[in-house]
N, C-alpha and C positions, 0 to 999 in steps of 0.2 A: 184107226184113222191114218190115211198116208200123209206125206209131208205136203202135197199139193193141197189137199183138203184143210190141213191145219192152216196153211197159209191163206186160204180164201176166207176160213173162219176169222182169222186175225184181221184180214183187210175189212171185213164187214164191220168191224168193231171201230175202224177208224172213221172220223167225220168225213163227209164228203168234201171235195176241194172247194175252196171259196171261189165263186165265179162273180166277178164285179164288171159293170159297165166301165168302159175306158174313161177314167176321170183323173188320173194322175200323170206326173211327168214321164214321157216317153223318149226323153232324150237319148238313152242309150240304145234303143232300137233305131230310132232316126239317124243317129250318128253312124251306126253299123251300115245302115242302106245308103247313106248319102256318100259313103266312100266310093260307091260304085258310080255315082253320077247324082245330079240334083233331082229332087222330088218336086213335081208341080204342087203349089200350096193347095189348090183345090182337090188334087188326087190325094194328098196326105190327109186332109180333113175326112173325105169319104172313107178312107182306109181306117182310120183310128176310130170312126164310129162303129166299124165292124169288129174291132178288137175287143177281146175279153181278158181280164187278168185273171189267172188261175194260180191258186196257191196250194201247195201241198207239204205236208208235214214229212219229216224223215221217215222212211220205211212205207209211206203210203203209196198205193198202186196208182200210177198215173194212167195207164191203160192196161186192159186185161186181154190175155189170148182168148180167141174165139169172138172178141167183138170187132166190129168194123171201126177203123180209126177215123174220127170225125174232125180232128183238129190238126193243123199244122202250127208249130209253136216256136217262139223265140225264147231262149232261156235267158232271162233277165239275171237271175242268180240261182246258184244251186248245181246239183249234178244228178243226171239221170242215168240209170243203166238199163240196156234193153237185153232181155234173157229168154232163153227156151228151156223149157223143163226136159229133163233126161233122167227118166226114173226117179231115184231118190235125190238126184241133185238137179242144179240148174247151171246152164252155161251162159256166161256173160259175153256177148259178141260185139256189143257196142256201148260206148259210154258218151254221153252228151254234156258238155261243159257249158258255162256261162257264155254269153256272146256267140251262140250258135243255134241253129235250127235243130228241132228235135220232133220226130214223128214216126209212127209205123208207116213209111212212105208207100210201100207196095199196097198195103191195104187202104191207105188214103186215096191213092189214084185209081184202084180197081173196084173199090167199094166192096171189097171181100174181106171176110173175118181175117184177122191177124193170127199168125201161127205162134206169136211170142207176145211177151208182156213187158211192160216198163214201169220201173220203180224209182221213187226218189231216194237217193242216198243221203241226201241233206234236206233241210227245209229249202224248198224251191219255189220260185216265182216264174211264171210263164206268161207271155203275151201270145194269145192265140186267136186264130181266125177258123171259122168252121169251113167245111167243103162247100156247102151252098153259098155262104157268103163270099168265098173265093171265086166261085163261078160267076157270081154277079160282078165282082170287081174285074174280072178278065174282060167282061163285056162292056164295062163303063168307064174304066180307067187305064191309063198306061202303067201306073203304079202296081196295079193288081198283077199284071202281066210280068212285071219287073221282079216283084217279090217271089211270084211262083217260079220263075226262072232261076233266081238267086238261090232259093231253097234247094230246088232241084240239083243245081250245080254243085252246090256245097256238099249236100248229102252224097252225091255220086262221087265226088273227089274224095271225101272222108272214106268212103266204102273202098275205093280203089286203092287208096294209099294203104289201108289196112290189109288188104289181100296181098299187096306186094310185099309189105313188111313181114307177113306171115310166111312167105315164100323164101325171101332173101335174108332176112335179119335173124339174129340170135334172140332168144329170149331176154337176155341182158341188154341187148341194143334197144329191144322194144320198150323195155322198162326205162332205159336212160332217156329215150325220145319222149316219153310221157313225163318224165321228171323234169326235162328241160322246157317242154311246152307249157306244163301246168304245175309248176313247184308248189305253189300256195294252196292248190286244190287236191292234188293227189293224196295228201296225207289224210282226207276225209273219206277215202274209199277203203272199206274193210279189205284185209290182206286176201281173203278167200275170193272176193269178187275182181280184185286186181289181178290176181294169179289167173283165174279163169279167163280173163279178158286177154292176158298176155299169151295164154296157152300152156300154162305149166301148173304144177302142183303148189300150194302154199309153202311147203317145205323148200321146194326149190327157189321160190322167191324170197324166202328168208335168207337163204344162202347167198344169194345175189346181192341183197341188201347189205349183208355183213361184208362181203367182198369189196364193194365199192364205197362203203361208208369211210 
């Protein structure tokens, strides 16, 4: 049995993510959104009616390669890595931390199967809206359009910054940037995934850590 099938078998043993109607405090999400401008009370109420809280255990699959992404999510807490299979290994190409949006965005907007998967690196809580519900919100509220735009802008900026960093920064500088931006979270990412995301081997990352410690 190859590594990919072993991983699939393991994931099938995990419980399905908890999916709840929006019924608890959403202040973290609201605070994040209102930094870009006020939210009309009526629109906010309609939006929260569409939200679902999804919880994932550490190492649980958030979305699978080959499936169409149906959610755009705000990470209330936890860390998610996006990765692509490459033979007997996988390559982590994106990491979503708390207070950010997370989705397989190309799959979400084109309604085509994703070529990569997402996994919770820690216990994770997401506030999610489905594609169908977001389309309805686009038609009925200004908040729906605002949230769609903010998510698209954030994901684009994150992707662009990463591409530029891979072109111009050293591996050590990329690690230092992550350390500066997420000092209390980066320690929860296994070395092999962090090294893959930075674009080096685990051994090289260990040397960097020793050098700057």
